[in-house]
C-alpha positions in Angstrom: 101.3 53.4 71.6 98.0 53.6 73.4 96.5 56.1 70.9 94.8 53.4 68.9 92.5 52.6 71.8 90.9 56.1 71.4 90.8 56.1 67.6 94.1 57.9 67.0 97.2 56.8 65.1 100.5 56.2 67.0 102.3 58.5 64.7 100.8 62.0 64.0 102.3 65.0 62.4 101.8 68.0 60.3 104.3 70.3 58.7 104.7 73.9 57.6 107.1 75.1 54.9 108.0 78.7 55.1 110.2 81.2 53.3 113.3 81.6 55.4 114.0 85.1 54.3 110.5 86.5 55.2 108.9 83.8 57.4 105.9 83.7 55.1 104.3 80.2 55.2 104.0 78.6 51.7 102.7 75.1 52.6 100.7 73.6 55.4 100.5 69.8 55.0 99.7 66.6 56.8 102.8 64.5 57.7 101.2 61.4 59.1 101.0 59.6 55.8 104.1 61.4 54.5 106.1 60.2 57.6 105.3 56.6 56.6 106.2 57.2 53.0 109.5 59.0 53.7 110.5 56.5 56.4 110.0 53.6 54.0 111.9 55.5 51.3 114.8 56.1 53.6 114.8 52.5 54.7 114.9 51.3 51.1 117.7 53.7 50.3 119.8 52.5 53.2 119.1 48.8 52.2 120.0 49.5 48.6 123.3 50.8 49.9 124.0 48.3 52.7 122.2 45.0 52.1 123.6 42.2 50.0 122.7 42.3 46.3 119.9 40.0 45.3 118.2 40.1 48.7 114.8 38.6 48.2 113.4 37.6 51.6 112.5 40.1 54.4 111.3 39.5 57.9 108.9 42.2 59.0 108.6 42.3 62.7 105.7 44.6 63.8 102.8 44.7 61.4 101.2 48.0 62.4 100.5 51.2 60.6 103.8 51.6 58.8 104.5 48.0 57.9 102.8 48.0 54.4 104.8 51.1 53.4 108.0 49.3 54.3 106.9 46.2 52.4 106.0 48.0 49.2 109.1 50.1 49.2 111.4 47.0 49.6 109.4 45.1 47.0 109.7 47.8 44.3 113.1 49.3 45.1 115.0 46.2 46.2 113.1 43.3 44.6 112.0 41.7 47.8 109.5 39.0 46.9 108.8 37.2 50.2 107.8 38.6 53.6 108.0 36.6 56.8 105.6 38.3 59.2 105.3 38.5 63.0 103.4 40.7 65.4 102.4 40.0 69.0 98.9 41.2 67.8 97.6 38.6 65.3 95.0 41.2 64.2 97.8 43.5 62.9 99.3 40.7 60.8 95.8 39.8 59.4 95.4 43.4 58.5 98.7 43.5 56.7 97.9 40.2 54.8 94.6 41.6 53.7 96.1 44.9 52.5 98.9 43.3 50.6 96.9 40.3 49.2 97.1 41.6 45.6 100.7 42.9 45.8 102.4 39.9 44.3 104.4 39.4 47.5 104.5 35.9 49.1 103.3 36.4 52.7 104.3 33.9 55.3 102.8 34.3 58.8 105.2 33.2 61.6 104.6 32.6 65.3 107.6 34.4 66.7 110.4 36.7 65.8 112.9 33.9 65.9 110.8 32.0 63.3 110.3 35.1 61.1 114.0 35.9 60.8 115.0 32.4 59.7 116.2 32.6 56.1 115.7 36.4 55.9 118.2 38.5 54.0 116.8 41.7 55.5 115.1 42.1 58.9 112.9 45.2 59.4 111.7 45.9 62.9 108.9 48.5 63.2 107.3 48.0 66.6 105.4 50.6 68.5 105.8 49.8 72.2 107.7 52.5 74.1 110.1 50.2 76.0 113.7 49.2 76.0 112.8 46.0 74.2 115.0 43.3 72.7 113.0 42.2 69.6 116.1 40.8 67.9 118.9 39.1 69.8 122.3 37.9 68.7 121.3 34.2 68.4 118.9 35.2 65.6 121.6 36.7 63.4 122.9 35.1 60.2 126.0 36.0 58.2 125.2 38.8 55.7 122.0 39.8 57.3 120.9 43.5 57.0 118.8 44.9 59.9 116.5 47.8 59.3 115.7 49.0 62.8 112.9 51.6 62.5 110.9 51.4 65.7 113.5 52.5 68.2 113.0 56.3 67.8 112.9 58.0 71.1 114.7 57.9 74.5 113.8 54.7 76.4 112.7 52.9 73.2 114.8 50.2 71.6 114.4 47.0 69.6 117.8 45.4 69.3 119.8 43.7 72.0 123.2 45.4 72.6 125.0 42.3 71.4 123.3 42.6 68.0 124.9 46.1 67.7 128.2 44.8 68.8 128.2 42.1 66.2 127.3 44.5 63.3 128.5 47.5 61.4 126.0 50.2 62.4 124.8 53.1 60.2 122.8 56.1 61.3 121.3 59.3 59.9 122.7 61.9 62.3 124.9 60.6 65.1 124.1 63.1 67.9 120.4 62.5 67.5 120.7 58.8 67.2 122.8 58.4 70.3 119.8 59.9 72.2 116.9 58.3 70.4 118.1 55.3 68.5 119.1 51.7 69.4 122.6 52.9 70.1 121.3 54.9 73.1 122.2 51.7 75.1 125.8 51.7 73.8 128.9 53.7 75.1 129.3 57.2 73.8 132.2 56.2 71.7 130.5 53.3 70.0 131.5 53.5 66.4 128.9 54.3 63.8 128.9 55.6 60.2 126.5 58.2 58.9 124.6 57.1 55.8 125.4 60.2 53.8 129.1 59.3 54.2 128.5 56.1 52.3 126.3 57.7 49.7 129.0 60.4 49.1 131.8 57.7 48.8 133.8 59.1 51.8 133.3 55.9 53.9 132.6 52.3 53.0 129.3 50.5 53.5 129.2 46.8 53.7 132.8 45.5 53.8 132.1 41.9 52.8 129.2 39.5 52.0 129.1 37.9 55.5 129.1 41.2 57.4 126.0 42.0 59.4 124.8 45.6 58.9 122.3 47.6 60.9 120.6 50.8 59.9 119.5 52.5 63.1 116.8 54.7 61.8 115.2 57.3 64.0 113.8 59.8 61.5 115.6 63.0 60.8 114.2 66.5 60.3 116.0 67.0 56.9 113.9 64.1 55.6 110.7 65.9 56.6 112.0 69.1 55.0 112.8 67.2 51.7 109.3 65.6 51.8 107.6 69.0 52.3 109.6 70.6 49.4 108.7 67.7 47.2 105.0 68.0 48.1 105.0 71.8 47.5 106.5 71.4 44.1 104.1 68.5 43.2 101.1 70.5 44.4 102.0 73.5 42.2 102.8 71.3 39.2 99.7 69.1 39.5 97.3 71.8 40.7 96.6 69.9 43.9 95.7 71.2 47.3 93.8 74.4 48.1 94.7 78.0 48.9 94.4 79.1 52.5 94.4 82.7 53.7 96.7 82.8 56.8 98.4 86.1 56.7 96.6 89.5 56.2 97.9 91.7 53.4 97.7 95.2 54.7 98.0 98.5 52.8 100.3 99.6 55.7 102.2 96.6 57.1 103.4 98.7 60.0 99.8 99.2 61.2 98.7 95.8 62.4 96.4 97.2 65.1 94.5 99.1 62.4 93.2 95.7 61.0 91.1 95.5 64.2 89.4 98.9 63.8 87.0 97.8 61.0 85.5 99.9 58.3 88.0 101.5 56.0 90.9 99.6 57.5 89.4 96.2 56.9 88.4 97.1 53.4 92.1 97.4 52.5 92.9 93.9 53.7 93.6 91.2 51.1 94.7 87.7 52.3 98.1 86.4 51.5 97.6 82.8 50.5 99.3 79.6 51.6 99.0 76.3 49.8 97.6 73.3 51.8 98.1 69.8 50.7 
């Protein structure tokens, strides 16, 4: 969370896609922007599955680096038309308002989380502080509300009060990981959750009735990064994007690695195997 003070983002990542059979790298890519995109896409998919139909108002608590991605995903994939905004840093909210000024969204700046969640069909929390926080408490809940809890994503970092989880039907990506990193880390080991894929496959139910409160306890899951990297690799090849990067030497005799250091005739035989960068 302190990275921004030294000019670095709070979320940083890069990814490598490699051939499983040979280990040959085929793609090296940034994942900082991609993490924001795939996180927003996963949030929207969960909300499409769990939130009440015709949800139009979303409270967005935490207006930092990933907030615009969440806003746009929910606008275009769920039809959200109004955002109720709050951040403890007013500069973050001002940044979001400026960035989304031409989006067609109605942007309402609020003075507290409690004010922001009033009248919201969906509440998205995407805060950065690494603390066991209680951003949303049970007295803020309304019948039928869907909570998209994004910021609690590592041990010792939560956003929802325990009584919020107790009042809701909770959905996760991968239970063993979420019990360590998600908001449910504060709950007993046998606290009941449903994995999102089970709902998507039709093996378990999502929302059971209109007044039910649902929570998607999102922590980010490696399979989502893998899917994003595969998508980018295919897109790069199709669209002719990225550039070729020589990472692995192509040797006339792959059993003679040391020979590549001897120069002369050995080096003349080396041709680079290429990896795509995006």
